C-alpha positions as CSV (number, residue, x, y, z in Angstrom):
1,M,40.0,13.0,-35.8
2,N,43.1,11.5,-36.3
3,T,46.3,11.6,-33.8
4,L,48.4,14.2,-35.7
5,Y,45.5,16.7,-35.9
6,F,44.5,16.1,-32.1
7,I,48.1,16.6,-31.1
8,N,48.3,20.1,-32.9
9,R,44.6,21.0,-32.3
10,F,44.6,20.4,-28.7
11,P,48.7,20.4,-27.6
12,D,48.0,21.1,-23.9
13,E,45.0,21.3,-21.1
14,N,44.0,25.0,-21.8
15,A,43.5,24.4,-25.1
16,C,40.8,21.7,-24.1
17,R,39.2,23.6,-21.5
18,V,38.9,26.7,-24.0
19,H,37.4,24.2,-26.5
20,Y,34.9,22.8,-24.4
21,R,33.9,26.7,-22.9
22,D,33.1,27.5,-26.2
23,H,30.7,24.5,-27.2
24,R,29.3,25.3,-23.7
25,I,28.6,28.9,-24.5
26,K,27.5,27.8,-28.1
27,H,24.7,25.4,-27.1
28,G,23.6,27.7,-24.0
29,I,23.8,27.4,-20.4
30,T,20.8,27.1,-18.3
31,C,21.1,28.1,-14.5
32,K,20.1,25.6,-11.9
33,K,18.6,27.8,-9.4
34,C,16.4,30.2,-11.4
35,G,16.3,28.4,-15.0
36,E,17.7,31.8,-16.6
37,T,19.8,30.9,-19.9
38,N,21.8,34.3,-19.9
39,H,25.2,34.0,-18.1
40,Y,28.4,36.2,-18.1
41,W,31.7,34.1,-18.5
42,L,33.9,34.8,-15.6
43,Q,37.5,34.6,-16.8
44,S,39.3,34.6,-13.5
45,K,37.2,31.9,-12.0
46,W,36.6,29.8,-15.1
47,Q,33.1,29.7,-14.3
48,F,29.8,31.4,-15.8
49,E,27.6,33.5,-13.8
50,C,23.9,33.6,-14.1
51,K,22.9,37.3,-15.3
52,A,19.6,37.4,-13.4
53,C,20.4,35.7,-9.7
54,H,24.3,35.5,-10.2
55,F,24.5,32.0,-9.3
56,R,27.8,30.5,-10.7
57,T,28.2,27.2,-12.6
58,T,31.5,25.5,-13.4
59,L,32.4,24.4,-16.5
60,R,32.0,20.9,-15.8
61,S,28.6,21.4,-14.0
62,G,25.9,19.3,-15.2
63,T,27.7,17.6,-18.0
64,V,28.8,14.2,-18.4
65,M,32.5,15.6,-16.9
66,E,30.4,16.6,-13.3
67,N,32.4,15.3,-10.2
68,S,35.3,14.0,-12.2
69,N,38.8,15.1,-11.2
70,L,40.2,13.9,-14.4
71,P,41.8,16.4,-16.7
72,F,39.8,17.5,-19.6
73,R,42.9,16.4,-21.8
74,I,42.4,12.8,-20.6
75,W,38.7,13.1,-21.5
76,Y,39.5,14.3,-24.7
77,L,42.1,11.5,-25.3
78,A,39.5,9.0,-24.2
79,I,37.2,10.4,-26.5
80,L,39.5,10.2,-29.6
81,F,40.5,7.0,-28.8
82,M,37.0,5.4,-28.8
83,T,35.8,7.2,-32.0
84,A,39.1,7.0,-33.9
85,T,38.3,3.0,-34.6
86,K,35.3,1.4,-35.9
87,K,35.9,-1.4,-33.4
88,G,36.0,-0.6,-29.7
89,L,39.0,-0.3,-27.1
90,S,39.3,-2.4,-24.0
91,A,39.7,-0.6,-20.6
92,C,43.2,-2.1,-20.5
93,E,44.5,-1.0,-23.6
94,M,43.2,2.6,-22.9
95,Q,44.9,2.5,-19.6
96,R,47.9,1.8,-21.4
97,Q,47.4,4.5,-23.9
98,L,46.6,7.1,-21.5
99,G,49.6,6.3,-19.2
100,Y,47.3,6.0,-16.1
101,K,47.7,3.9,-13.1
102,R,44.3,3.5,-11.8
103,Y,42.1,1.0,-13.8
104,M,38.7,1.6,-12.3
105,T,39.2,5.5,-13.1
106,V,39.9,4.4,-16.8
107,W,37.1,1.9,-17.0
108,T,34.3,4.4,-15.5
109,L,35.7,7.0,-17.7
110,M,34.9,4.8,-20.7
111,H,31.2,4.0,-19.4
112,R,30.3,7.1,-18.7
113,I,31.3,8.0,-22.6
114,R,29.1,4.9,-23.3
115,V,26.3,6.2,-21.5
116,L,26.1,9.5,-23.1
117,M,26.4,7.8,-26.7
118,G,23.0,5.7,-25.7
119,K,21.4,9.0,-24.6
120,R,22.2,10.8,-27.4
121,D,20.4,7.9,-29.7
122,D,17.5,7.4,-27.5
123,L,16.4,11.0,-28.8
124,Y,16.0,9.4,-32.1
125,S,13.1,7.0,-33.3
126,L,13.4,4.4,-36.1
127,S,10.6,5.1,-39.1
128,N,9.8,3.9,-42.2
129,M,10.6,0.2,-42.8
130,I,12.1,-1.4,-40.0
131,E,13.4,-5.0,-39.5
132,F,13.0,-6.3,-35.5
133,D,14.4,-9.4,-34.3
134,E,16.3,-10.9,-30.8
135,G,20.1,-11.5,-30.4
136,F,21.4,-13.6,-27.6
137,F,24.7,-12.4,-26.4
138,E,27.0,-14.2,-24.1
139,I,28.4,-12.8,-21.2
140,A,30.7,-13.9,-18.3
141,V,29.2,-14.7,-14.5
142,S,30.8,-14.4,-11.3
143,E,31.8,-17.3,-9.6
144,K,29.2,-17.8,-7.2
145,R,26.5,-17.2,-10.0
146,R,28.5,-19.9,-11.9
147,K,28.0,-22.7,-9.4
148,K,24.1,-22.0,-9.5
149,L,24.2,-23.0,-13.0
150,K,23.2,-26.5,-14.2
151,R,25.9,-28.5,-15.5
152,G,27.0,-28.1,-18.9
153,K,26.4,-24.5,-18.9
154,G,29.6,-23.6,-18.3
155,S,30.5,-20.3,-17.0
156,Q,28.8,-18.3,-19.8
157,R,25.1,-17.2,-19.8
158,Q,23.1,-15.4,-22.6
159,V,21.4,-12.1,-22.3
160,N,18.5,-11.3,-25.0
161,V,18.8,-8.1,-26.8
162,G,16.2,-6.2,-29.2
163,V,17.6,-5.6,-32.5
164,M,15.9,-3.2,-35.0
165,A,17.5,-1.7,-38.3
166,E,15.7,0.6,-40.8
167,S,15.9,-0.8,-44.2
168,V,14.6,0.8,-47.5
169,P,13.9,-1.9,-50.2
170,L,15.9,-0.7,-53.6
171,E,15.2,-2.1,-57.1
172,D,17.9,-1.3,-60.2
173,I,16.1,-0.3,-63.1
174,E,18.3,-1.6,-65.4
175,T,18.7,-5.1,-64.0
176,G,15.7,-4.9,-61.6
177,K,18.0,-6.9,-59.1
178,E,16.4,-6.1,-55.5
179,S,18.3,-5.2,-52.6
180,K,17.9,-3.2,-49.3
181,H,19.7,0.3,-47.8
182,C,20.1,0.2,-44.3
183,R,19.9,3.7,-42.7
184,F,19.8,3.4,-38.7
185,F,19.8,0.9,-35.7
186,K,18.9,0.2,-32.3
187,M,20.1,-2.3,-30.1
188,K,18.5,-2.5,-26.7
189,V,18.8,-5.1,-23.6
190,L,15.7,-6.6,-22.8
191,D,14.4,-7.4,-19.4
192,S,12.7,-10.4,-20.6
193,Q,11.7,-12.4,-23.3
194,K,7.7,-11.7,-22.2
195,A,5.7,-9.7,-24.9
196,E,5.3,-6.5,-22.5
197,S,9.0,-5.9,-22.0
198,I,9.3,-6.4,-25.9
199,N,6.2,-4.0,-26.6
200,N,7.7,-1.4,-24.1
201,L,11.0,-1.6,-26.4
202,I,8.7,-1.1,-29.7
203,G,6.6,1.5,-28.6
204,N,9.6,3.5,-27.1
205,S,12.0,3.3,-30.6
206,V,9.7,3.1,-33.5
207,T,7.3,5.9,-34.8
208,P,3.4,4.8,-35.1
209,D,3.5,5.1,-38.7
210,S,6.2,2.6,-39.5
211,I,5.9,-0.8,-41.1
212,L,7.5,-3.7,-39.0
213,F,8.8,-6.8,-40.2
214,T,9.4,-9.7,-38.0
215,D,9.1,-13.5,-37.6
216,Q,6.2,-15.3,-36.0
217,A,7.5,-15.5,-32.5
218,T,4.1,-15.2,-30.1
219,S,5.7,-12.6,-28.1
220,Y,5.3,-10.4,-31.3
221,Q,1.6,-10.5,-31.6
222,D,0.5,-7.3,-30.1
223,F,2.8,-5.1,-32.5
224,C,0.3,-4.0,-34.7
225,K,-0.8,-1.6,-31.6
226,Y,2.5,0.2,-32.0
227,V,2.7,0.6,-35.9
228,D,0.7,1.4,-38.9
229,I,1.3,-2.5,-40.6
230,H,2.8,-5.4,-39.0
231,V,4.6,-7.9,-41.7
232,V,5.0,-11.2,-40.1
233,E,6.6,-14.2,-42.0
234,K,7.7,-17.8,-41.0
235,S,11.2,-17.7,-39.5
236,S,13.5,-19.6,-42.3
237,I,16.8,-19.0,-44.2
238,Q,15.4,-17.2,-46.7
239,T,13.7,-14.8,-44.0
240,T,17.2,-14.2,-42.3
241,S,18.7,-13.6,-45.4
242,K,16.1,-11.4,-46.8
243,T,13.1,-9.9,-44.8
244,L,15.8,-9.4,-41.2
245,K,19.1,-9.3,-43.4
246,W,20.3,-6.2,-41.7
247,A,19.1,-7.1,-38.2
248,H,21.1,-10.3,-38.5
249,I,24.1,-8.5,-40.0
250,A,24.0,-6.1,-37.0
251,I,24.1,-8.8,-34.6
252,S,26.7,-11.0,-36.0
253,N,28.9,-7.8,-36.3
254,A,28.5,-7.0,-32.8
255,K,29.4,-10.4,-31.5
256,R,32.3,-10.4,-33.6
257,N,33.5,-7.0,-32.5
258,F,33.0,-7.8,-28.5
259,L,34.5,-11.3,-28.5
260,G,37.9,-9.6,-30.6
261,V,37.9,-6.9,-27.9
262,Y,36.1,-7.3,-24.6
263,H,36.5,-10.2,-22.2
264,K,34.5,-11.0,-19.2
265,M,31.4,-8.6,-20.2
266,S,28.7,-8.2,-17.2
267,S,25.0,-8.0,-17.7
268,N,24.8,-5.0,-15.9
269,Y,27.1,-3.2,-18.7
270,L,26.2,-4.9,-21.8
271,Q,23.8,-2.2,-22.8
272,N,26.8,0.4,-22.5
273,Y,28.8,-1.7,-24.8
274,L,25.9,-1.9,-27.3
275,N,25.5,2.2,-27.1
276,E,29.3,2.7,-28.1
277,F,28.9,-0.1,-31.2
278,I,25.4,1.5,-32.4
279,Y,26.7,5.1,-31.8
280,K,29.3,4.5,-34.3
281,L,27.3,2.2,-36.7
282,N,24.7,5.1,-37.1
283,R,27.3,7.5,-38.2
284,R,29.3,5.5,-40.2
285,F,28.8,7.6,-42.8
286,N,29.0,11.1,-41.1
287,G,31.8,13.2,-40.5
288,D,34.1,13.9,-37.5
289,L,32.6,11.5,-34.4
290,F,34.9,13.1,-32.2
291,E,33.1,16.7,-32.4
292,R,29.9,14.9,-32.3
293,V,30.6,13.3,-28.9
294,I,31.7,16.7,-27.5
295,I,28.9,18.7,-28.7
296,A,26.6,15.7,-26.8
297,A,28.8,15.9,-23.6
298,V,28.1,19.7,-23.4
299,F,24.2,19.3,-22.7
300,P,23.2,19.4,-19.0
301,Y,21.0,16.3,-19.5
302,W,22.8,13.2,-21.1
303,Y,24.5,12.0,-18.5
304,K,22.3,11.0,-15.3
305,S,23.6,8.0,-13.4
306,D,20.1,5.4,-12.6
């Protein structure tokens, strides 16, 4: 959705509220009290009322906008700016575009949307032929933490991220040239480089009938328990450029994206930034990302603070 269309489609707060209400009605509301799914719409109260127990549910209740006092149009504008470009948008730039005074309010708003994107992608598992490797992302540390680091490490430290890419081999019938078509990706921050942490990631992200390609890292030895076939190749330039090509392209693109937009990323929120990057990447050939995020936003179980 471009900006001109957005202005015509959502000229005021009421238009955003009506649009959000219609999506909630379309995808259903569940009563928090009795679990009933049939509701009345109370126009005078702008609330849903359960037909069974008459418990009322507000328009924001149970969704990503719950407990937020920001207008619906601010939420809609934030989603528009975050989905309108392939690259990310810093909180400072978002604050400037929205004309909002409080930086932390805008920062929190953006991270709520990023968590929403991550929970949406967590519903899906990768299948078929999958490349897996690890990437190290540099994040900023506090002054107190920096003083504890050994001399020479500077003010940055690295966080380990597991990267998976669905890649299907293709061969041109006329020329015989081989290539790979890549579909979906996943990027998850790892608790550690130990085998247990990596095994949990594979078990939760990949279907059991998959074929998994990796290098010969010692922490990958148990992958055969989680997939049908585990293909191991010695780490080399050829492995990086062919066998694990798309996993490394994703790592490079993510680093380049973060470097040009965000500054002083904390390890606590790196996963949120990865969520946004992967959400856009997985839907690069799809239609309107704005509408997709709104659809995800109306479901009551996406956003839960951990």
